[in-house]
N, C-alpha and C positions, 0 to 999 in steps of 0.2 A: 504494500500500500504506500502511495506517495504521501509524504508529510508536508504540511504547510510550514516549511522552515526556509531560512536563507542558506546557512551552512551549518554543519554539525558543530563546527568550532565556535560559532557565535550563538548557538541555539539558546543556551541558558542565559547568556547576557541579554539577548533580545527579549526573552520571556520575562525575566525579572524586571527589566525596565518597562515592559508593557504592563505588568502587574502594578508596579509602583505608579505609573501614569494614570491608572484608573481606580486606585483604591482610596483616594483622598489624601489629605495632607499629614496624616498622623504617622506615616512610615517614610523611611529613607533607606539608602544603602550606603555602606562604607565605600569610599572612593578607592577601591583596590583592584578593579578589573585589570587583567583578565583572570588572575589567579584567586582573588579573594572576592567572594560573592556572598555578602552578608546583608540581610534585611533587618533593620532595627526600628524600635519605636522612637519617634521624635519627642514624645511626651513622657519618656521614661523618667521615673523618680528613683535615683540610686539609693534613697534611704530605705527601699524595700528590697527583699531578696529577688534577684534576677533569675529568670528561667530561660534556659537556652537549649535549643534542640536543632536537629537538622540531619541531613544525610544526602545521598545522591539525588539529583533531580529526577523527575518522571513520576512523582507521587502526588502531584498537585491535586488539591490545594495545600496539602502538607508540603513543607512546613511554613512557608511565608504567609499563607492564608490564615494562620492561627496566631500571628504576631499582632497583638493589640491588647488593650486594657482587659485584664481578667484572665489572660492566658500567657503566651510567650512574650518575653522581652526582646528576643532576637532569634533569627533562624539562619543557619549556615547552609548554603547550597553548594553541593558538589556538581560535577558534570553528571550526565544521565547515568543513573545506577552506579555512580562512583562516589566513594566517601570524600567529603571535603578534606583539604589538607590540614595538617597540624597548625600551620601559620594562620589559616583562615579561621579555625576554631579559636585560637588564641586571640586573634584580633577582635572577634566577637566578645570574648570574655572581658577583655580590657575595655571595650566600648560600653558595656552595660553594668559592670560590677562595681558596687560601692563597698562601704565598710561592713555592711551586714552580710555580704557574700552572694554567691551564685550557685545554682543547681543546674548541672548538665543532665539532660534526659536523653539517653543514648540507646540506639537500636542494637540488638545483639547480632551484629555482623562484624567480622574480623576487622575490616578497614575502619569502621566507625569506632570500635572499641580501642583500636590502636591510636588513631588520630585524636579522638576526643580525650583518651586517657593520657597521652603524652602532653597535650595542651593543658590538661588539668594540672599535671605535675609542674609544668613550666610556670603556670599562673600561681600555684602555691609557692613556688620558689621565689616569686616576686612579692610574696607577702599577702596574697589575696586569699580569702576564704572561699574555697571552691569544693563542692561535693559532686559526685557523679553517681547516677543510678543507671542500670542497664535493664531494658525491657525485653522479656523473652516469653511472650504470651501465647505463641503458636503451640498447639497441642497435637498436631497431626503426626509428628514423628517423636514419640515419647522416649525412644531408646537412644537418641543421639545425645552426645555429651552436653551440648548447648542448644536449647531450642531457639527457633527463629523468632523474630518480632513481626507482628502484624498491626492491625488497626487499633489494638488495645492500648497503644501508646497514648491515644487521645484522651483516654480516661485519666492518665497521669497528668497530662497537660491541663486538663480542666480542673481537677481537684486541687492540684498543687498551685495552679494559677490563682484560684479564688483565695486560697490560704495566704499566698504571698501578697495579693492585693489588699488583704485585710491587715497585713503587718506582721504575720507569723514569722518567727525567726528561722534560720537556715536548718537547724536540727528538726524543728517541727515539720517544715515543708518536706524535708528529706524522708522523715519517718512515715509521713502520710503517703508519699510516693512509693516507698518500699512495700507498704501494706497493699496498695493497689496492685502492684506488680505481682505480688505473691498470690493474689486472688483471681485476677482476670484471666480468662481463657478465650482463645480465638482460633478460628479455622476458616479457610477459604475454599471456594470451588470455582473452576473455570471451564469454559467450553473451547478455549483456544489459548495459544501462547502469544507473546508480544515480542516484536523485533526492536532492537535498538535502532533509532533513526539512521537511515542510510546503510543498514546492515541486513543480510538475508534473514528471513524468518524461519524458525525451526518448526516444522510441521509434526510436532510430537503427539498432539492429541487428535485422534481420528474424528471424522465428521459426525459419527454417531456416538462419540464418547464424551465423558466429562472427567475431569481430574480433580480429586479431592486432596486438599492440603498443600497446594502449591504456595511458593513464596511470593513476596511482592516484587521480586525481580524476575519472575517467571521460572524460578527454580522448580524442578519436578516435585510433585506431591507424593503422598503415600501410596496412592493407587488410582488407576483409571477404571471406570465402570461404564456400562451402557447408560446413555442418557435417555430418559423417558420424558420427563416434564418438570415443571417448577416444583410440584409437590414432592416428587421423589428426590429431587435435589436437596430441598430443605430438610426432608426427613433424614437424609444421610448426614447432613451437617449437624442436625439436632441430636442424632444418635451419638455422635462423637462428643458433643458438648455435654450431653446429659450425664455422662460418667463423672463429670467434674462438679455436678450440682449437689448442693446440700439443701437442707430444709430452710432456705432463706429466700427473700425476694431479690430479684435481679433486675438490673438495667441492661437492655440489649443495645448494641450499636451495630447497625446494618449499613455497610459501605459498598458503594459501586466501585468496582475496580477500573471503571472508565468506559468499557465497551458495552455495558448493558444499558438498555433504554430505561427511562423513568417508568414506562409501562411495566417492564419486566421486574423492576425493583419493587413496585407496588404489589405485584402478584406474589413475589417472594415474601414481602412483609405479611401479606394476608395468609400465606401458608405457615409462617411462624406463629401467627395468632391462632391458627387451627391445630398446631402441633401438640405433642404430648407434654411439652414443658410450658405451654402458654399460661397455665395457672400460676407459675412461679415468676413470670416475667411481667412486672408491673409498669415499666416505662420503656420507651425506646428513643434512641437518637437516630435520626434518619427515617426512612432510607434516603441516602444522599451520597454524593461524591465527597469523600472525606480523606481517604488515603488511597490513591489510585496506583496503577501499575502500567503506565503508558496507556495502551488501548486494549488491555486484556478484557475479553468478554467473560466477566465473572463477578463474583461478590465475595465479601468476607464478613464474618459476624463475630462479635465479641460479647461475652456475658460477664458482668461484674456484680457480685453480691454486695449489697450496700446496707449500711446503717443509716440512721436519719441524718447524721452530720454529713456523710458522703453524698446522700441524695440531695440535701440542701445545696451542697457545693455544685453538683451537676446541674441542678435546676436554676442556679443563680445566673442572671443575665450577664453577658459579656459582650465586648465590642467586635471581635473578629467576624467579618461578614461570612466567612466560610463555615462558621459554627451554626448548625441548623436548629439548635435548641433541643430540648428533651420533652417528650409528650407522654401523658398518661395513656395507657392502652385501654380502650373502652369498647363496648359493643357497638356494632354498626346501627345507626339510627335511621329510621325510615319515616317519611311523611306521606300521608294519604294522597292519592292522585287527585287533581282538581276535578270538580264536578263537570261533566261533559266530555271527559277524556277517558272514561272507563272503557275497557276492552269490550266490544259488542259481543253479545251472545247469540248464537244461531241454533236453530232446532235441527239436530242431526237427522239425516234421512239416508237410506241406502239406495244405491243404483249400481249394479255390478259392473256394467260396461264403463261407466264414468270412473268407478273405483279402480278398475284395471288400467285405464288410460292415464289417470292422474298418477298412479303409483309408478307406471313405466316412465312417465315424463320426469318425475322426481329422481328416479334411479339414474336416468340418462344425464340429467343436469349435475347430479352429485359426482358421477364418474368423469364428467368433463371439467372438473375444477382446475386441474393442472394445465390443461390445454387452453382454457379460457384465460387463466392468469398469464400464461406465456404470451398469448396474443395481446392482452391488455398492456403488458410490459412494453411493447413496441411503441405504444402511443399514449399510455396513461400511467397509472400508479401500480398496475399489476395486481389488482385485487378483485377484478370482476368475477373470476371463477369462484373465489372464496365467498363473495357476497351472494352469488347465485346459489352456490351449494348450501349456504346457511339457510337461505329461504326455502330451498327444496327440502332440506332436512326437517325444517319446521313443519312444512306441509305433510311430509311423510310420517312424522311422529304423531300427527293428529289426523291421520287419514280417515279414521272412522267418525270424526266429530263434525265435519262440514255437512251442509244440506245437499248431498250429492244428487238427490232427485229433483231439486229445485234450481233451475239454471240461474235465475236472477239472484237468488240468495247465495248460490255457490260462487258466482263471480264476485259478489260483495265480500264474502268470507275470504276468498283468495286475495282480494285487494287489501283487506284489513291485515291479513297475515304478512303480506309482503311489506307493507308500510312499517310493521313492527319489527320484523326479523331480518330484513335484507340490508338496509342502510345504503348510503350513497345516492347518487342521482338516479340510478336505475330503479331503485325502490319507489321513488316518487313517480317516475314515468309509468312503471307497470301498475302501481297502485291506482293511479288515475285511469289507466286503460281498463282495468277490470272493474273498478267502481262505476265508471261511466257505462261500460257494457252491462253491468248489473242493473243500473237505473233504466237503460233502454229496454232490457228484457222485461223488467217489471212493468213497463208501460206498453207491453204488447209486441215489441219488435221480435222478429225471428232471430235465430242464433246468428246468422250471417250479418244481418243488419245491426244487431246489438254490438257485435265485434267491430263493425265498421264505425259505429258511433264512438266506441272507445278509441279507435285510431284517429278519428277526426279531432277528438278532444285532446289527445296528447300532441297532435300537430299544432293545434291552436295555442296550447300552453307553452310548448317548447319552441315554436317558431321555426320548425324544421320541415320544409317540404321535401318531396322526393328529389334526389340529386345531391344531397349534402353528405352522403356517405354515413348515414346513421341506420339504426334498426328499421327506420321507415322504408328504406329502399328494399328491404327484404320482406317486411311485414305487409306492405301495401299489395304487391302482386300475390302474396300468399292468401290474403283475405279475399281478394278479388276472385281467386280461383277456388276458394273453399267450397262453393256451391257444387263444384264438380267432384268433390271428395278430397280426403286427406292426401292421397297420392298426388293429385293434381296440385294441391296447395303446396306440398313439399317441393315439387319440381319447380313451381313458380318462385318459391322462396329462394331456391338455389340459383335460378337465373338472375333474380334481383340482386342477390349477394355478389354474383360474379361480375355484374355490371359495375359494381363499385370499384373494381380494379381499374376501370378506364375513366373514373371520375376523380377530380381533385380540385379542391377549393371552389366547388360549385360550377366548374366548367364541364361542358359535355365532352365526350370522348374525342371528337375531331379537333375541337379547339385546344384541348389539353395536349393532344399529340403534337400539334403544330407548335404550341408554346414550349414543350420540352425540346423539340428540335431546335427552336430558336435559341433557347437558353444554352444548349450544349454547343451549337456551332458558332454563335456570335461571339467573337472576341474583339478586343480593342482594335479599332481600325479596320475590322473585317467588313466586307460587303455581303449582304444577304444573297443567297442563290436565287431567290425569287421574292416578289413582293406579296406579303400576306395581308395587305391592307383591306382586301375585299372580304376577308374571312374574320379577322380579328377586329375588335371595336376601335372606333376613332375616339380621341379624347373627349369630344363633345357628347359622346354617348354615356359618359360616366360623370357628368357634371352635376352630381347630386349633393355636393358638400360632404362626401364621405372622406374618411382618412385614406388618402391615395399614396401609393408608393410606386415610383417608376422603376421597373425592373431593368430597363436599359441603363439608367444612371447607376443602379446598384451594381451592374456588371462593368461600369466604367466605360460605357459606350456613348458616343455622340449620336443620340437617336435621330436628330434632324437629318444628319448626313447618312446614317447607315440603316435606318429602319422606318419605312413610310408608315407603318401601322401605329406607331406611338402607343404600344400596348401598356396599359396602366392596370395594376392589380389593386383592387379596393377591398375594404373590409366594411361591414361584415360579409362573409362569404355568400350567404344565400341572396343578399341584395344584388351582389355582382352577378350571380347566376341568372337572376331574373332580368337584369339589364341586358345581358348578352343574349338571352333567349328572345 
C-alpha cells in the first residue's frame, strides 16, 4: 500500500510538526531535529512531578497525543518502530524536570529499556530525581522471560497523571504506577500485518485467519486460528483475559490498532458487552484509536481492576484531545416508534404458484450477491448485491406471512419490506414501484397495467426516461412484453439491457459511436477525416443555460479550425439526450 509521506527520512519530523500545527498553543517541540524529536507542554509547572513517556513512532496518537494537562508532561518520539535515542530521552528529562522529580513510563522493549534506562542514570548523575517504571501488560505469551507492552500503558499515564497534577510526590506517583502495572492485562488480535513505510509487507496471516496476541510492532502472536466473525474474535480475547480476572470490577480499554473501521470497533464493543465477563466490566475507555500499530487491521483490549480512588482518577477530566474519556457501560435504551410509522400488518393468505415464484426469485437474487456487487464496483460503491440479497432474504424469511392470494396487498407488502430491509437508493425506487403497483391493482387495474403504473411512477420521481442506462431500459421492454408471458418478458429485458452497451451519457448508439471516434482520432492540430456537423448538434441546439463543457477544448483542440460540429456535452445527461433526439 502506498503511504501519504514525503520521504521515510522526514516522515516523523513532518508528522510531529503537522500535529503541533493543529493541536493548539499548549504544546511545542524541542529544537533538536533531526535526531531529537520531543513534544513538551508549554504550560508545564516544574513544581509538580513530571511524567515522561515515548517510544518509536507509528503508534499515534500515542504518545504526543497524550501530552497535556492531566497526563504526560512530554513525549519522546523515535523513528517508526525504533526506540528514541538516549540523548533524546535525556533532553526531555532536562526540559521538564524540577526539584520534585520525574517519572519515566517505559514500554518493555529492549531498545526502550536501554535508552530510557541509560538516560535515567545520566539524569540522576546530574542530581535530578528520576524514577522509571516498565510496563509489561501483554498476557499472550506467558512463558517468555519478559512480557511485551500493549495499550495498558495508558492506564498508567492516566492514573499517574491525575496524581501528579494534584501535587502527589514522586514516590506516591511511582507506587501508584507500579500497582497499575502489576494488575493490568492486555491482549490483541489482528487480521493482517503492517509494513514499515517504504518496506515490503510480510504476508504472515492468511486471508481466512486471525492472529491472537501479536505485538504493537507486528510481532507474531501466540497462535493463528480460523476467523469467523467479530463475536468469535472477542470470545477468544475474553477467554485469555478471563484467566486473569478476580472477583472485582474492571475498567476495559478497547483500542483500534488503526486499520479497523469505527463500525467494526463498535461491533467489537457490543460483543464485549455480551461476553461472559460483561458483569465484571463496569466502565470502558473507547472504542477509539489510542495506541495504534501503523495500519494493522486489528484491536487490542486491556482490563484493569480498580478501587474507587483509581476509578476516580480514570474518570477525572483531562486536557489531551486524544483521550476519549471513560463511560459507564449500560443497557441499550430504546424509544417507541413515532405514531404513523408503525410497520403495517397484512393478512396472510396462501397461493402456491405465487409462493413458488417468489421463493425462486429470492433464491436467485441471494445467489447473485457477489456478481451484482462486482458489477456495482465498476460504477458505484459495490454494495448493490448485498442490498438486494438482504431484501431477498427478508422476503424469504417471511415467505408465509404476505397476502400471496391478494395481488394488490402483496405488492404493498413487498414495497413495505423493501423500504425497511434493503437500504440505498434502490430500496426507495423499488418500494415506490411496488407500492404504486399495489395502489393501481387495488383500484381495479390488471396485473400488467398495475406494473406499468409502478414504472411510470418511478420514472416521474426519478426523472429517468429510457436511454439513461438505468433499470428503466430493461424494465420498460420487459413490462411491455409481459402480456405475452414471462419468457417473452425475459427476452425483452435482455434486449433492453444489451442496448445499454451502445448508450452513454444519454446519446443514442450512432451519435455515441461517432463521438468516440472523434475523441480517439482528434489530436492537437489534426484535421477530421470527414465533417460530422450534419449528425452531431450545433451549439445553438444546446443553448438552454445548462452547464456546458467543450470536449474539443478539453482535448486541447482549436474547434473552429478542426471541427465544424462544435460538439458540446451538457449536463444533466437526460436533458442533453432529449435535445439531441
